[in-house]
Steps between C-alpha positions, in 0.01 A plus 500: 500500500494240222803351323446707186508830688811392695681417176424846367673684786780269616823436315583137577843510333692591821351198678626273222836679511537442873416130468800269542349258245633566148220620272522540123241615247561386141336588169369212292825522301719454806596866541543611861242769583561527874722345767513571871827550688528134604466388137770746395739328740394156376571600139865520597490121524251396232397632159167655407443240227522218753255677731255553216519136401439409864188717501368334186573153634297557818227726366135403566298357213265801506480852637587525869796381697649179636763433767723200450745341742837469327862490610716763326863594563679802348838547669413582863131552422271209589128498426230254597204623291391731219177680423419572135197700397343690212163661435546583131710382204743792525664455841617220728643529850743281696561502874756281677503403868829475695580179683594571864821317577799490730855500373789317664624583848804723535712616791628857530751672725323801646806698599555616138134596444377858543140614507468673161247680286557304180335772290752757615795267439370411153443864402850597617663232284282589202606866535865390492434281193328787316806726531669282239197357320258770378267261314131501612426314824166447671456399864178368650515413869269421787575774754308302766765225516624510859864530595687172499835371620756463225877509456513854365855486360457174309149588391623832355773306318236269363285787378794667328600174333143432382457857367834475322369199308255743333756770427438492122121458512299762318258506794458319831187424704541427872224374726507437875206331673399235748463150352163408648466131588875427488711451811842394615573327827794679662630358829172310541287811451280560195602823325321675214685563175563822313536482121743742335464471123729658239384473138637640171539403136821316581794493741861392547549161662874531575429581865250222569735292712577801719131577531434147618790510746403834655133394510598202710673732750179709520269193537340607172391267218587637151305388195701590190340521158603629159338840547410505871625437852269424794629516856298324770583670830384369841316762705689439826383720788 
């Protein structure tokens, strides 16, 4: 089977969607035509205009693609290279590659940690939030994330406090997924990280100090922005 016949019967979009590398397709005017899930999360930390300008800056001189080594940092997102390509004058694509890295070592006290399905705990706290906040809310999670050990009481408090920061938002998007290539050393063991991302058109910041304090009790790193909150959670098993 040749490449042309394969292209005619296979939808490649899911493969791009599953890729952990952010991928964006722009029009020649900078309008976003397509983003995969990883890029949607990235856009909580950087604007589309900046990404389009990045694509133009590292575009090849002619049709085709080029990969360039470059150090980029957007909040907790680190990238070591970008690929920019186009095969006509109408569209240009940008792909970014995560930098694998370790975060600082932490110590935890295991007696307060309970093996937990974080999806179930998240959904329970969202259901409680929705009883008083009927505005639209979308939740996209990775159901394959394994159970992890967390302080259930403090983590539930943290979720309620974070959700409350978006109590007046007209809509709220929540994403839970593994942060591929990012790790935390906990008690001398390398642990993967889960990213829990809350994004809206704005939020209250009056509870930020409490969010930071409770996050510390949960061994979670909070990244607080004007319209988003990202929680980096160690996948302790």
